[in-house]
N, C-alpha and C positions, 0 to 999 in steps of 0.2 A: 756638581749638584748630583745628589742621590735620591733615593726614593722616599726621603724623609718629608718631602715638600708637601704642603697641605692645601695648595691651590695654586693657580696660574695667574700671571699678569701679562696682558698684551697691550703694548703702547702702539697706538696707530696715529700717525701723522698725515694729515691731509694737505698735500702741497699743490696749490693751484693759484694761477693768475689768468686773467683773460688774455686772449691773443692780442698783443699790441705791437704793431710794427708799421712804421710810417718811413718808407724809402723816399717819399716825396720831399721830406724835410732834412735838414742837416742834423738837428737834434729835436726831441719832442719829450715834453714833460712827463707824459704817461709812460714812456719807455723807461723812465727812472724807476718805477715801480719794479720792473724786473731787474734792473742793475742792482738796486738796494737789496732786494730779496737774495740775489746771488751772493752779494758781500756779506749779508748779515745772517742768513739762513741757510742756503743750500750748500755753499762751500763750507762754512763753518761746521755743519752736520757731517759732511764728509770728512772733514778734519777730525771730528771727534771718532768716527768710525775708524779712520786710519790710526789713531793713537791707540784706541782700544785693542785693535787687531795687533799692532805691533807689541803691545804689552802682554798679549795673551789672555786679556780679559774676555771672556765669552760674552756675547750680547745677542739679542734678537729683538726686531721690532718690525712693523708693517708701515709702509709709506705708499699712499697714492701719489703718482706723478700724472697729473692730468694731461691729456693729449695736447691742449694748447700750450701748457708749460714745456712738454717734450719738444713741441714744434719750435718754441722759442729758444730752448736751450741748444737745438741742433741748427738753427739758422745762421747762415754764413753773415749776413748783414748784422744781425743782432750780436753775434759772437764777436765780430770785428768792433761794434760800438761798445760792447761790454769791456773788451780790452783797453779801449781807450779810456773808458770810465775808471777802470781799476788803476790804470797807470797814472791817471790825474791824481787819484787819492794817494798813491805812492809819493808822487812829486810833492804834493801838498804836506803830507805827513813828515817827510823829510825836511822840509822848510820848517815845520812846526816844532820839531825836535830841537832845532837851533834857536827858534824864537822864544821857545818856553823854558830854556835851560835855567836851572835854579829858581824855578817858580813853582807855585801851588799846582800848575797844570802839566808839569814835566812828566809825571808817571803816566798820565792819560795819553799824552802826545807820543811817548815811547811805545805805549801798548798798541796804539793804532799803526805806527810804523812797522813794528814787528808783525802785527796781525796782517796787514795789506801785502806785505812781502811774502809772508806764508801762503796767502790766498793765490798770489801770482805764481808760486812754485806749484801749488796743487793744480791750478788752471792750465799752465803752460806745460809743466814737465811730467806731472802725473796723468793728466787726462787729455793733454793735447788739443786744448780748446772745446772739448765736448764733455761736460761733466756727467752726461748720461752714461759715459764709460765707467766713471766711478760708482754710480749707483748699481749699475750692471755687474760690476765686480763683485760687490758685497752680496747681491742677490745670488750670483753663482756660487759663492762661498757658503751660502746657507744662512748668513747673518741677517739679511734684510729680505722681506717679502714685498715686492712692488705690485701694487694693483692698479687697475685702471679706473677710469671714471667715465661718465656720459662724454661723448665726443667733444663737445664745447661746454660742458657744465650745464647742459639743458635741463630745466626744471620739468621733470617727466609728468608729474600729475596734472599739469595744465595744458598738456598736449592732447588734442582731440584725435588726430589720426595716429593709429597705432603704426603706420608705416613710418611716421616720423620718429616715434619712440624707438622702434627697431633699428632705424638708421643711426640713431645716436649711440646705440649699443654696438652695431656692426662696425661702424666706421672706427670707433675707439678701439675695439679689439684687434682690427686689422692694423692700426697704427701702432699698438703696443707690441705686436708681433714683429714689425719691422725694427724697432728699437731694441728689444730685449730677447729676440731669437726664441721665443716660446710664447705660449698663450697664457694670458692672465688666469689666475685661480679665482681671484675675488675682484670686486668692483666697489667703488665708493659711489654710490647714487648722489648726484649733485644735491647739495644742501641736506643730505640724509633724507631726501624726499622720496617717500614710498608710496606707491599707488598699487593696492591689491590687484594681482593678476599680472603685473609687469614681471614678476619673478619668472613666469613662464618663458618670457623672452630671454631672460637671463640663463635659464636652464638649457634653453636651445642653443645658446652660443657657448656653452661649456662653463659658464660661471658657477662656482661652488658656493659662493657666500657673499654676503654684503653686510652693511651695518645700519642700525636704526638708532634714532634717539630713544631714550628710556620708555616713553609712553607707547611708542610703537609696538613694543613687545608687551608691556604691562596690560594694555588694552586689547590684546589679541584674543582670540577665541579658538579653543577654551583658553582660560587663564593659564598663563605658563606656571608650571609647578615650581620651578626654581627661579622665577623673576628674570632679571637680566644676567644672573650669575651662571647660566648655561645657555648655550645657543638652541634656537628651535629651528625645526624644519618647516618651511612653507609647504602647503600642500603639494607644490611642484618638486619638492625635494631639495631646493636650494635652502641653504642654512642662513639664518639671520642673527647676528650678534648685537646685543643691546648695550648702550652706553651706561657705564657705572658712574653716577652722578657724584658719589662721595669723593672718589679721587678727583673727578673733574673739578669740583667745588673748591679744592684746596688750591688750584691753580687759577681757575677763571674768576673767583669771586673778587668783586670790586672791593669788598671789605676785608676779607681774610686771605685772599690770594697772594701767593708769594710774590709775583712781579711787582706788587705795590710797596714792597719794603723800601723804606727811605734811603738805604744804602745802595740800591741799584741804580743804574745810569737813567737819568731823565731823558725821555724821548724827545720832548718838545722844544728843547733849547739846542741850538746847532751853530756851528761857526759860520755858516752862509750868512747868518744874520749879525753874528757878534764881532766879526772882524771888519777892519777897514775896508771899504769898498774896493779901492784899488789893488789892495792886497789879495782879496777874494776873487776878484772879476775873472781871471783866467780860469777858475773852475767852476763858473756859472755857464749856462747855456749862452748860445750866441746872441739871444736878446737882451742879455745883461742884467736880467731881473734877479734879485736876491732868492734864493731858494736853499732847501737843505743840501748840504754837501757830505753828510754822514759822520763828521767828526763832532762829537759832543763831549764837553768837559765838565758837566755838572751831574750831581745825582739828585734823586727825588727829592730829598731833604724834609719834605713834609708839605703841608698845605700853606705854601708861601708863594709870592710871585716869582715869575721865571727870573727876575733879575736879582733875587735873594737866594737863589739855589747855590748850595755849597759845592766846592770842587769835588769831582769824582775821584775815588780812590779804587783803582782796579784790583788791587790784592784784597782789599776789604770786601769788595762786591764778590769776588771769587770765593772767599771764606764763607760768606753768607750763602752763596749757591750750594757749596758743600754742606752747610749745616741744614738748608732746606731739603736737599736730597735725602740726607739722613732721617730728618723728620717724615718726609713722605714715605720712605721704605718702612719705617717704624709703624706708621699708621696702616700701611697696607698688610703688614705681618699681622697686627691685631685684627684688622678687618677680615682676613682670611682665616684666621684661627677661629674667629666668632662664627663665620659662615660655614666652615667646615663641620664644626659641632652642631650648628643649628640645621643645616641641610642634610648632614650625613653624606656628604660626597665633597669631592674636591672642586671649590668654585673657580670660575675664571672671572677676573676683573678686566674689562676692556676699556682703557682709558683713551679717548679720542680728542684730538685737539687740531686746530689749524697748524700746520708746520711753521707758518710765518710767525706764530706767537714766539717761537724759540729763535732769538736772535734779533729779529726785526723789531717786534713790540717789546719783548723782554730779552734785552741784550745779552744777558747772563744765561739765557735759556739753555744753549748748547752746553755750558759748563754743568749746568743742573743735570742734563741727561747724562753727561759723561760720568759725573760722580754717582749718579743713581746706578747705572750699570756696573760701575766699579764696586760699589756696595753690595749690590745683589750678587755679584760674582764671588766676592771675597769674604763677606761678612755675615752671611745668613744662609739657611737652607730650608726656609719656610715657603719661600715663594719661587716658583719656577717661571723664567720668561718663556713665552711662547708665541707662536703666530697662529692665526685662525686655521690655516691648512694643517699645521702640525697638530693643533688641538682636535680637529675633526678625525685625523688619522687615529689619534689615541683614543678618542671617544666618539665613535661613529654613531652611537645609539642615543637619540635625542627626541624630544617631544615634538609632535607635529601640531602646529599652531598657525592660524591665519592672522598674521599680524595686521595692525591697524594702520590706515592712512595716517601719515605724520611727516614731520620734518623737524630739523633742529633750529629752525628759525624762531623769532620772537613769537611767543604764544603757541609754538609748536605745530602749525599747520601751514596754510598757504599765504597768510595775510602779507607778509614781507613782499612777496613776489606778485600779488594781485590786490591792489588798492587804488585809491583815487589818483595817486601819482604816476601809476604806471598801467592802469587798466586798458588804456587806448592802445597799447602795443598788440594785444591779442587778436583783434580782428585782422590785423596785417598778417600776424604770424600764422593764424589758422588758414587764411586765404593763400598764403605763400605755400604752405604745406599742402594744400589741396591741389594747387597748380603743380607743384612738384611731383606729386604722385600721378597726376594726369599726364604730364610730359613723359615720366619714366615709362608708363604703360603705352603711351602712344609711339615712343621711339625705343623699343627695348633692345635694339641691336645697333645703336647709332655708331657712327665712325667719323673720323676726320674732325672738321671744325664743329660739327653738330655735336659730336661726343665732348669735345672740349667745352662748348658752351653749356652742355647739360651738367658736367662736372663742375663748372664754375657756379652754375645755379646752386648745386648741392652745397658748395662751400659758403655761398652768401646766405643761404638759409640756415645752416648749422651755427654760422657765426651770429646771425640775428637771434637765434634761440638761446644765446648764452644767458644764464640766469644772472650774471653779473650786471648787466645793464639794468633790469628791473630792480635789483638790490641797491645799486647807486642812486637810482632815482628815488627810491624810499628813504634812504638815510640822508640824501642831500649832498653826498660827497661826489665830486666830479659829475654833477647832474648833467651839465651842458655837454661834457664829452660823451657820456653813455648814452644821451639822447641822440646825439649827432651820429654816433657809431651805429645805433639801431636803424636810424632813418636812412643812413647811407648803405647798409647791407640790404634793406628791403628795396630801396630804389634801384640799386644795381641789379638785384634779382628781377625786379619788374622790367627793367630795361632789356635784360637778356631774354626773359620770357616773351616779351612782345616781338623781339627780333626772331627768336626761334619759331614761334607760332606764325610769324609773317614771312618765314623763309627768306630772311634778309639779315643774317648775321654780320655785324660790323666788326672786322678782325682788329681794327686799331682799338675799339672799345673794349673788345674781349682782351687784348694783350695788356691794356692798361690795368684792368681790374685783377688780372692774373698775377701781375707783377706786385700789386699791393697786397691782395688777400690770397697768399700762396700757401696757406695752412693745407695739410693733407695732400701732398703732391701726387699720391697714389689713389685719390678718392675715386669711388665708382658710384656714378649717379643711380645705378640698378639697385642700390641699397634701398630705394623708395619704391621699388616695384611691388604692386600688390601681391603678385605670385611669390616674390620673396618672402613676404611676411606669412603668406599661406603656407608655404613650404616649412618655415620656422615653427608654426603652430603644429604642423603634421609631425615634425620631428620630436615634439614634446610628447604627443600622444604614444608614438612608437617607443619612446624611452621609457 
């Protein structure tokens, strides 16, 4: 790439799942969310990075790896269970290669067998069971910029106590440092939810930038001179990058988005339901209930019933992914050429997506990314790949704007996380946060079992704050599970609170919930100290 480029492109993938770990059960349905994402998104993306690097094709992108996801990726129990999950898929795919020999499903069966064995090679031989090593490797090489997120994906605009907001940020940054041996430069605010003034807390913790949905920038004050095609500085000095909807629309749109192409793999038809029960039973959970096993042999085909879907052709789908990558790049080149002439400066297009779109929902998504990066490296010199940190280093002078409160949820504000299905949660969250702050201030130098209990209260509170529970209640997916999780964390918090305040901590009770909710092993309850928050605000003034 030379200086002929007319603008920049920043691909941002937000990788997140709620912290789900149930050692009290042999297997658990919702843990499969993590295992599926490992097989379909996280390891396949790393495989793409490995191939690009081996080939010498330069690439750059930004990924958030949220603290709950990092916690699951590094948890010994979940690593053991994922390995069992992956090895079961390999066993099944080997049987399927034989069963489908000389049938219309043979190509798909062979594709799965080859893929699962490659994932095993990456997981066991490359990353030794901890794929965070893989992401860290590419960050250390300068190919990938890993950013953090709120500690448990907490929805910050609906938090009343700023101590709780500060704790979500501080706990996340401390956890990031443990995994990646450096401080994060950027943060993904959960749900892209921004509350004016919270950037001061980001500033105090050394965060240089975050991301906003388009209208968070466009409705800023004063109006941004370059729209979302250049970052703006909040009054605190932290940069905000806005989402480019034109590039997003080509992927996300239900009508014209690439993932809906009829030749891509159909998500909703799975061998867990198609095969004879006795044949598939060894690959189901111990309850024997049919569920997805991850092998799907049909393509989208069109608007037909699931039983009328046509056989999936992996090579055809891969060819389509290459075509779509070329179309996407062509459109970005034209978009950047137009903006360059219109704005009289090099624009930056920030294209933001949930990482799980690539591979899990859109099976060929990782192929699309690989083809896109190859085409950008070999076939053009109009668009330069960049990361927000690199862009800010090259272009440190940007307009000061106060962004608007916003989120990337439906209708753009808070409604997804505060409505008639979930509003009952917040009285409990706010009371628990108030009690957590009170306890931290009452026992600022705790030790022994009191310190353990206070730290566990912090864990239960941040787990209850996860935006995932309110979201799942709104959309009606796993509503009973999300409700139970929220209620359990609040009840565990209340139980510990009453024991602490009554000076009667029950060690067996504490041991039990420490073993279940073991996220953030190095958590420090003093993140909730009012003095900690005051010191944070003082540091902003001094800076």
